[in-house]
C-alpha positions in Angstrom: 8.0 30.7 -0.5 6.9 27.1 -0.6 7.5 25.3 -3.9 4.2 24.7 -5.7 4.2 21.7 -8.0 3.2 22.1 -11.6 -0.1 20.3 -12.2 -2.1 19.7 -15.4 -4.4 17.2 -17.0 -4.3 16.4 -20.7 -7.4 16.5 -22.9 -7.5 12.7 -22.7 -7.5 12.6 -18.9 -3.8 11.9 -17.9 -2.7 13.9 -14.9 0.8 15.2 -14.7 2.6 16.5 -11.6 6.1 18.0 -11.7 8.0 19.4 -8.7 11.4 20.9 -9.6 13.8 20.9 -6.7 16.9 23.0 -7.5 18.8 21.9 -4.5 19.0 18.1 -5.4 20.9 16.3 -8.1 18.6 13.3 -8.6 15.1 13.0 -10.1 12.4 10.5 -9.5 9.6 9.7 -12.0 6.5 7.5 -11.4 3.9 6.3 -13.9 0.9 5.5 -11.7 -2.0 3.4 -13.0 -5.1 4.2 -10.9 -6.2 0.6 -11.0 -5.1 -2.2 -8.6 -6.2 -5.6 -7.5 -9.6 -4.2 -6.2 -10.5 -3.2 -9.7 -10.2 -6.7 -11.1 -13.5 -8.3 -12.2 -14.4 -11.8 -10.9 -12.1 -14.3 -12.6 -9.4 -11.7 -13.1 -7.8 -11.9 -9.6 -4.1 -11.4 -9.8 -4.1 -9.9 -13.3 -3.0 -6.4 -12.2 0.1 -7.9 -10.6 0.6 -10.3 -13.5 0.7 -7.2 -15.8 3.2 -5.5 -13.6 5.6 -8.4 -14.0 5.1 -9.2 -17.6 5.5 -5.7 -19.1 9.2 -6.0 -18.1 9.6 -9.1 -20.4 9.8 -6.9 -23.5 8.3 -3.9 -25.3 8.3 -2.5 -28.8 11.7 -0.8 -28.3 13.1 -3.1 -25.7 12.5 -6.5 -27.4 13.2 -9.0 -24.6 14.3 -9.3 -21.0 18.0 -9.1 -21.8 17.6 -5.8 -23.7 15.3 -4.5 -21.0 17.8 -5.4 -18.3 20.7 -3.8 -20.2 18.7 -0.6 -20.7 17.8 -0.5 -17.0 21.5 -1.0 -15.9 22.6 1.8 -18.3 20.5 4.2 -16.3 22.8 4.0 -13.3 19.9 4.4 -10.9 17.1 2.1 -10.2 13.8 1.1 -11.8 11.1 -0.9 -10.0 7.3 -1.4 -9.9 4.6 -2.5 -7.4 1.0 -3.4 -7.4 -1.4 -2.4 -4.6 -5.1 -2.7 -3.9 -5.9 0.6 -5.6 -2.9 1.4 -7.8 0.0 0.0 -9.7 3.2 2.1 -10.2 6.3 1.9 -12.4 9.0 4.2 -11.2 12.7 5.1 -11.3 15.3 7.4 -9.8 18.3 8.6 -11.8 20.6 11.6 -12.4 19.4 14.3 -14.6 21.4 13.2 -17.7 19.6 9.8 -17.6 16.1 11.3 -17.3 15.2 11.0 -21.0 16.1 7.3 -21.1 14.2 6.7 -17.9 11.1 8.4 -19.2 11.3 6.5 -22.5 11.7 3.1 -20.7 8.8 3.7 -18.3 6.6 5.0 -21.1 7.3 1.8 -23.1 6.2 -0.3 -20.1 2.8 1.3 -19.9 2.1 1.6 -23.6 3.8 -1.1 -25.8 4.5 -4.4 -24.0 4.9 -7.4 -26.2 3.3 -10.1 -24.0 5.3 -12.7 -25.8 3.8 -16.2 -25.0 7.1 -17.9 -24.1 8.2 -15.0 -21.9 4.8 -15.0 -20.2 5.0 -18.7 -19.5 8.4 -18.2 -17.8 7.3 -15.2 -15.8 4.1 -17.0 -14.8 6.4 -19.6 -13.1 8.2 -16.7 -11.3 4.9 -15.3 -10.0 3.8 -18.8 -8.8 7.1 -18.9 -6.8 6.2 -15.5 -5.4 2.8 -16.8 -4.3 4.5 -19.9 -2.7 7.0 -17.6 -0.9 4.2 -15.5 0.5 2.4 -18.6 1.8 5.7 -19.6 3.5 6.0 -16.3 5.3 3.6 -16.3 8.2 3.3 -12.5 8.5 2.3 -12.2 4.9 -0.1 -15.1 5.0 -1.9 -14.1 8.2 -2.5 -10.6 6.7 -4.0 -12.2 3.5 -6.3 -14.2 5.7 -7.3 -11.1 7.6 -8.2 -9.2 4.4 -10.0 -12.2 3.0 -12.4 -12.3 5.9 -12.5 -8.7 7.0 -14.1 -7.5 3.8 -16.1 -10.5 2.6 -17.6 -10.3 -0.9 -15.5 -7.2 -1.5 -12.6 -6.7 -4.0 -10.4 -5.7 -1.1 -10.6 -9.4 0.0 -8.7 -10.5 -3.1 -5.0 -11.3 -2.8 -2.9 -8.9 -4.9 -0.9 -11.9 -6.1 -4.0 -13.8 -7.1 -4.8 -17.5 -6.5 -2.4 -20.1 -7.8 -5.1 -21.9 -9.9 -6.0 -18.7 -11.6 -2.5 -17.4 -12.3 -1.6 -20.8 -13.7 -4.0 -20.2 -16.6 -3.1 -16.6 -17.5 -1.5 -16.1 -20.9 -1.2 -13.5 -23.7 -4.9 -13.1 -24.3 -5.8 -12.5 -20.7 -2.9 -10.1 -20.3 -3.8 -8.1 -23.5 -7.5 -7.9 -22.6 -6.8 -6.6 -19.1 -4.1 -4.2 -20.3 -6.3 -2.7 -23.0 -9.1 -1.8 -20.6 -6.8 -0.6 -17.8 -3.8 1.1 -19.3 -5.6 4.1 -20.8 -5.1 7.8 -20.5 -7.8 8.5 -17.9 -6.3 5.9 -15.5 -2.8 7.3 -15.7 -1.0 9.8 -13.5 2.7 10.8 -14.1 4.6 12.4 -11.2 8.2 13.7 -11.2 10.3 15.4 -8.6 13.9 16.5 -8.2 16.3 17.9 -10.8 13.7 18.4 -13.5 12.4 21.2 -15.6 8.7 21.4 -16.5 8.8 22.2 -20.2 11.6 19.8 -21.2 9.9 17.0 -19.2 6.5 17.7 -20.9 8.3 17.4 -24.3 9.7 14.0 -23.2 6.3 12.8 -22.2 4.4 13.9 -25.3 5.2 10.8 -27.5 4.1 8.6 -24.6 0.9 10.5 -24.1 0.2 10.3 -27.9 0.3 6.5 -27.7 -2.1 6.2 -24.7 -5.6 5.2 -25.7 -8.4 7.5 -24.5 -11.9 6.8 -23.4 -13.8 7.3 -20.2 -12.5 6.1 -16.8 -13.9 2.8 -15.5 -16.7 3.1 -13.0 -15.9 3.3 -9.3 -15.8 0.0 -7.4 -17.9 -0.4 -4.2 -15.6 -1.7 -1.5 -18.5 -2.6 1.0 -18.4 -2.7 4.8 -16.1 -4.8 6.9 -17.3 -7.6 9.2 -16.0 -8.9 12.5 -14.7 -12.5 12.5 -12.6 -15.0 14.4 -10.3 -17.3 12.4 -7.9 -19.9 13.7 -5.8 -21.6 11.0 -3.5 -24.4 12.0 0.1 -24.7 10.6 2.2 -27.5 12.0 5.3 -26.2 10.3 5.4 -23.0 12.3 7.1 -22.5 15.7 5.0 -19.3 16.4 1.5 -18.2 16.0 1.1 -15.1 13.9 -1.9 -12.8 14.8 -3.7 -9.8 13.3 -6.3 -8.0 15.4 -8.2 -5.4 13.4 -10.8 -2.7 13.6 -12.5 -0.8 10.7 -11.5 2.8 10.2 -12.1 5.6 7.8 -11.0 6.1 4.2 -8.4 8.4 2.6 -10.4 11.6 2.6 -12.2 11.4 5.9 -11.4 14.4 8.2 -10.5 12.0 11.1 -7.8 10.3 9.0 -4.8 12.0 10.7 -6.3 11.5 14.2 -6.7 7.7 13.5 -3.0 7.6 12.4 -2.0 9.2 15.7 -4.2 6.8 17.7 -2.4 3.9 16.0 0.9 5.3 17.1 -0.2 5.7 20.7 -1.5 2.1 20.7 1.4 0.4 19.0 3.6 2.7 17.0 6.9 2.8 19.0 8.9 1.4 21.8 7.0 3.5 24.3 3.6 2.6 22.9 0.9 0.9 25.0 1.2 -2.5 23.3 5.0 -2.7 23.2 5.3 -1.9 26.9 2.5 -4.3 27.9 3.2 -7.3 25.6 6.9 -7.2 25.3 8.4 -5.3 28.1 6.1 -6.2 31.0 5.1 -9.8 30.0 7.7 -10.9 27.4 5.0 -12.4 25.2 6.5 -11.5 21.9 9.6 -10.1 20.2 7.8 -7.5 18.1 4.3 -6.0 18.2 2.9 -3.0 16.3 -0.2 -1.4 15.1 -0.7 -0.1 11.5 -3.3 1.7 9.5 -4.4 1.0 5.9 -6.7 3.6 4.3 -8.7 2.9 1.1 -11.2 5.0 -0.8 -14.2 4.2 1.4 -12.8 2.2 4.3 -9.7 1.1 6.1 -8.3 -1.0 8.9 -6.3 -0.5 12.1 -4.3 -3.6 12.6 -2.4 -4.9 15.6 0.2 -7.5 14.5 2.3 -9.8 16.6 3.8 -13.3 16.7 4.3 -15.5 19.8 4.6 -19.1 20.9 1.3 -20.9 20.3 0.7 -21.5 24.0 1.0 -17.7 24.6 -1.5 -16.7 21.9 -4.6 -16.5 24.1 -2.8 -14.4 26.7 -1.4 -12.1 24.0 -4.9 -11.5 22.5 -6.4 -11.0 26.0 -3.8 -8.4 27.0 -4.0 -6.6 23.6 -7.8 -6.4 24.0 -7.2 -5.3 27.6 -4.9 -2.5 26.6 -7.5 -1.3 24.1 -10.0 -1.2 26.9 -7.7 0.7 29.2 -7.0 3.2 26.5 -10.8 3.8 26.3 -11.3 3.9 30.0 -8.3 5.9 31.1 -8.0 8.1 28.0 -4.8 9.2 26.2 -2.2 11.2 28.2 -1.1 14.6 26.8 2.5 13.4 26.5 1.4 10.4 24.5 -0.3 12.6 21.9 2.8 14.9 21.8 5.1 11.9 21.2 2.8 10.7 18.4 2.7 14.1 16.8 6.5 14.5 17.0 6.9 11.1 15.3 4.4 12.0 12.6 6.1 15.3 12.0 9.6 13.8 11.9 8.6 11.0 9.4 7.0 13.6 7.2 10.0 16.0 7.2 12.5 13.2 6.7 10.5 12.0 3.7 10.8 15.4 2.1 14.6 14.8 1.8 14.1 12.0 -0.7 13.0 12.7 -4.2 11.4 9.2 -4.4 9.4 9.8 -1.2 8.3 13.2 -2.4 7.2 11.7 -5.7 5.2 9.1 -3.9 3.6 11.7 -1.6 2.6 13.9 -4.6 1.0 11.0 -6.4 -0.8 9.7 -3.3 -2.3 13.1 -2.6 -3.4 13.6 -6.2 -5.0 10.2 -6.5 -6.5 9.7 -3.1 -7.1 13.2 -1.5 -9.5 16.0 -2.2 -6.7 18.6 -2.1 -2.9 18.7 -2.1 -1.1 20.2 0.9 2.5 21.4 1.1 4.7 20.3 4.0 3.4 23.1 6.3 -0.2 22.2 5.5 0.4 18.6 6.4 2.2 19.5 9.6 -0.8 21.8 10.5 -3.1 18.8 10.0 -1.1 16.9 12.6 -0.9 19.7 15.1 -4.6 20.4 14.8 -5.5 17.0 16.4 -6.7 17.4 20.0 -7.0 15.1 22.9 -10.8 15.3 22.8 -10.8 14.3 19.1 -8.5 11.4 19.8 -10.7 10.2 22.6 -13.7 10.3 20.4 -11.9 8.4 17.7 -10.8 5.8 20.1 -14.4 5.2 21.2 -15.5 5.0 17.6 -12.7 2.7 16.4 -11.9 0.4 19.4 -15.3 -1.1 19.7 -15.4 -4.7 21.0 -18.2 -5.7 18.6 -16.1 -4.5 15.6 -12.9 -6.4 16.5 -11.7 -9.1 14.0 -8.8 -11.5 14.3 -6.9 -13.9 12.1 -4.6 -16.4 13.8 -2.1 -18.6 11.9 -0.3 -21.4 13.6 -2.5 -21.8 16.6 -2.7 -25.4 17.9 -5.2 -27.6 19.6 -5.9 -26.1 23.0 -4.4 -22.7 22.1 -7.0 -21.5 19.6 -8.3 -18.0 20.1 -11.8 -18.0 21.5 -14.5 -15.4 21.6 -14.0 -14.7 25.3 -10.3 -13.9 24.6 -11.5 -10.9 22.4 -13.5 -9.2 25.1 -12.4 -5.6 25.7 
């Protein structure tokens, strides 16, 4: 019999998911805030990420970074956090005996941070260094440029890290104001998998749930439609040009979501993919190339990413567009679809062997999907995709008029032109 996770919602709106796995010895817990960078108001860009950093600088029970670090090390496992476009997450993985301490620490982070002024000033400098590091990494920066122009006038365009001039001004008041309106019961989901028992874990969570302020969830954010664009950004300090070609795709809950993921794999998801064979193996234009999908609530993007010598950038773009055209004209071969399905199934099954990955999967489905599927249900979704469906999806997604491109590090005479984008 498949294992059915325990699922409940408190009276104040916090959702709890618990999946006991008797065959493992570890447990993973995540406190998910269903608010990320796209929920920031104008003038708040970067605050969701700022909060993620600064709650670790001290809480009511863990007074300062030294105490927090010592408590984290005593767990013996790992504790981490991240901020995305739609969520922020504080999570850890430990042995069962350390579960009470892990839950207590994570609960402190999301309910009683100190936001001490001096600690915030120090951590603000760390975040500014993180922004500088991102700007120095071409793959990161070209992706930021893509998002900025692909969804103009949309919260999705905002950098998760925020702009340097804004982050430089954030202090305790900004942090407290954003924290109070965001870290509330209706915005929180708690997921746990592994060597856990439902009732004891609920007892551990109750003091944390009691501290969470209630209220109604914040209204949904309109993410707006994407727009095609062509951007060349010079960078003299780079030896390569970094490129992102993108097309708009569906959101989390769209019935074509799985088919779009398989299309991306056929296009650029492995060593036998169309783009890898064409760009690297046949023409030696780049070292790495791949295609990736990003789904959000109402929209998404299929992105082709590669880096090459600036004088090869135009050819790389032309051949990428040409491979998209050939896929539309010639169709997808049955063996390509079967390889993509096998890879998707394999990745899915492998992820079930990690308590952390299972916890992430549970939370993702609960937050973003209309229903939760077990492993067999998710495999059935993959197997149900047909060649006819994939061909239809390719025609809808790989439209020449919808293509967008950001190019970082192109030089005079090698800039990407409109005629290079023609499919």
